[in-house]
Each structure stands twice: as structure tokens, then as C-alpha cells.
N, C-alpha and C positions, 0 to 999 in steps of 0.2 A: 665848507660843505663840498664834499666830493660827489662825483657823479658816477654812478655805476651803470652797467648796460647788460643786456642778455640777448642771446640769439635764441629764436625759437623755429625749430625746423618743422617741416611740413608733417613730419610723423610725430609731432609732439616733443621730442627731445630738446631739451634746453641746456645752455652753456652760459655761464656768467663771467663777466670780465669788467673792464673799465671803459667808460666812454672815450672815443677817439674821433675827433671831427665835430660835426654839427649834432646838435640835440634833436631828437625826434623819434620818428618810427618810419622805417622803409622796409619794404618787402620786395622780393623778386627772385628770379631764378638763381641757385647758387652756381657759381662758376669757380672752379678751382684753378688757380695759377701756380704751377710748379717751376716756373722760370726763375733763375737766380738773378736776373736783371730784367729791366723793362717794365717796372711797375707803371711809368707814366703812360706807356703805349696801352697797357691793360686797362687803365682807367679812363683813357680818352677814347678808346676804340668805339665806334658807333655800334658795332655788334654787340656790345656789353651794356648799351643803354638801359637803364632800369634794372641791371643785374647787381646782385650782391657778389663781390669778388673776395674769395679767400685766398691769401697768399701763404704758401707753405714755406718760403724763405722766412726766416725769423725776423730779420731786419729790413724795413721799407722806409723810404724817406730819406737815405742817406745823400742822394743827389739833389734833393729837391725838386722843384718843377720848373719847367719853362714852356708854358703852353703856346707862346708865340712861335717858338721852334718847331713845336709839334704840329702847328698849323690849325689850332682849335682854340676856342675861347672859353671852354669849361670842361669839367670832367663829365663823362657820360654816366659812369656807374652810380647806382643808387646807394650802395653801401660797400663798406671795406671790413674784413675781417683780417687782423694781423696780431702776431704774437707780441713783438717788441718792436713798434715804430720808432724811428729816430727822430727826436724833436728838433735838431738843428742840422741842417744839410752842410756838406763839406765841399761842395762843388761851386767854383766861381761862377759857372754858368746858370745856376739856380736864379730864378726871378722870384720865387715865392717857396715858402715851406709847404710841404704836402698837407698837414693838418689845417694850416691857414687857408689853403684853397678848398679843401673839403668843407670847411665851415661856410666859406662864401658861397659854394655851389650847393649848399644843403645835403652834402653826402654824409649820412650817419655811419659812424664806424665803431668797433669794438676791438679792444686790445687786451693783452694780459689773459688771453685764453690759450688752451691747449689745441692748437690748430691741427696737430697730429691726430688727436683723439677725434676731431669733427671729420677729418678727412677718412679716417678708418670707418667711421660710422655711416658715412654717406657713399663710400666707394661703389661704383657700378650702378647707382640708383639716381634717377632724376629727382632733385629735391629742391624745394624753394625754401627761403629763409626770411625771417623778419628780425631785424635788429631794433631794439627799443631802448632808448635811454631812460634812466630812472634816477630820481633824487633820492639820496641816502637820508 
């Protein structure tokens, strides 16, 4: 049984995709990260606590995570939106895979969505997002 997920924006617009990370429901302000690198910093930044982070870079997770090197114990973000997360990191410095840490910290994510369409839709507007995992 696969698990699908959906994003519901504060204006009612919905996007469907596949679960990435923990199961559940998380809501928060939508933050768009256009950085080509640094997803670990975006997800652990205390300023992003409780936020839903949308990554415009298609692939995240390629370097895994090493929270000890980042000086934190857990992810701060409540949710993650990514197009094509990488399931296995390629860095020798990685202590854990991104999705495994998301599950451990209760961070709900969605992947296989058109992140460009979401960015175009929300551009210039403050928006909150809710990510919901659903059983198919």
C-alpha cells in the first residue's frame, strides 16, 4: 500500500504528490528556498521552526545529514516540499539519510509535485500550507 499526500494552501489550492518523511498532518507558513545547496541549514534553522519549506532545487538529500556538525539535535521545520528527493546520500560525512531524520523528528513531507507551479502560484503572497499524508 502506497501513501499519497497533498498540500492545501491557505487560499484553498491543492497539489497532490507522494509522502516523503513522517506520516501525519503539519501546517505552517510557507517558506521558499531557492538555494542550490544548503538544505540541511534550511531545515535546522531556528527561524524556520514550524514552517513548511519548499525547495525549488529538484534534488535534495544527496549529501544526507550530519546534525552534530550542524550543532543541532533535530530538524526545526514542520514540513518539506520537494520534487525529487534523493533516497541515498553520496557523502561520507552523512550520519543519517534526510528522510530517516524527517521520520524521526515527525517532519511531514511531500514529493513528486510540481514545485515550479506552486512557486508561481504563491509568488509575492504570504501563504500558509498544510501537508497531509493519506492512505491509498
